[in-house]
C-alpha positions in Angstrom: -216.2 0.8 6.5 -217.0 3.9 8.3 -217.7 7.3 6.2 -214.3 8.7 7.4 -212.5 5.5 6.3 -214.4 5.5 3.0 -213.3 9.4 2.3 -209.9 8.5 3.2 -209.9 5.4 0.9 -211.1 7.5 -1.9 -208.5 10.1 -1.4 -205.6 7.6 -1.4 -206.9 5.9 -4.4 -207.4 9.2 -6.5 -205.6 12.2 -5.1 -202.4 11.7 -7.3 -204.4 11.1 -10.5 -206.6 14.3 -9.6 -203.5 16.3 -9.0 -201.9 15.3 -12.2 -204.8 16.3 -14.2 -205.0 19.5 -12.4 -201.4 20.2 -12.6 -201.4 20.0 -16.6 -204.7 21.6 -17.0 -203.7 24.8 -14.9 -200.6 25.4 -16.8 -198.2 23.2 -14.8 -198.9 25.4 -11.7 -198.3 23.1 -8.6 -199.8 25.6 -6.0 -203.0 26.0 -8.0 -203.2 22.2 -8.7 -203.0 21.5 -4.9 -205.6 24.1 -4.2 -208.2 22.6 -6.7 -207.6 19.1 -5.5 -208.0 20.3 -1.7 -211.2 22.2 -2.9 -212.5 19.2 -4.6 -212.0 17.2 -1.3 -213.5 19.8 0.7 -216.7 19.5 -1.3 -216.5 15.8 -0.9 -216.2 16.0 2.9 -219.5 18.3 2.8 -221.4 15.7 0.6 -219.6 12.5 1.7 -222.8 10.9 2.8 -224.6 11.6 -0.5 -221.6 10.7 -2.7 -221.0 7.5 -0.8 -224.2 5.8 -2.5 -223.1 6.8 -5.9 -222.3 4.0 -8.2 -219.1 5.5 -9.2 -217.9 8.2 -6.7 -214.7 8.5 -8.8 -216.7 10.0 -11.6 -218.1 12.4 -9.1 -214.7 13.5 -7.9 -213.5 14.0 -11.5 -216.7 16.1 -12.4 -216.1 18.2 -9.2 -212.4 18.5 -10.1 -213.3 19.7 -13.6 -215.8 22.3 -12.4 -213.2 23.6 -9.9 -210.6 23.9 -12.6 -213.1 25.7 -14.9 -214.0 28.1 -12.0 -210.3 28.9 -11.6 -209.7 29.4 -15.2 -212.5 31.7 -15.6 -211.2 33.8 -12.6 -207.7 33.9 -14.2 -209.2 35.2 -17.4 -211.2 37.8 -15.7 -208.1 38.9 -13.9 -206.1 39.2 -17.1 -208.7 41.3 -18.6 -208.5 43.8 -15.9 -204.8 43.8 -16.0 -204.6 44.6 -19.8 -203.6 48.3 -20.4 -206.3 50.3 -22.2 -205.0 51.6 -25.5 -206.3 55.0 -26.8 
């Protein structure tokens, strides 16, 4: 199986599950969930040759998704802090 076929197969088997996880962990925000899943697969595309040799590439996908979700939530928290009015 070519690398392109392998990535496509991994996507086909896991994209829906990753989306559902992202959707619920990001407050049921469909746009953010799609973005985080796309970001996860972009990282996979950049590291496909390396990840292909992992015993469980699905676990790598999940770990990368979790990192991306954490990063987005941190950005959201910082943005909310900046938006809070200052009380004197």
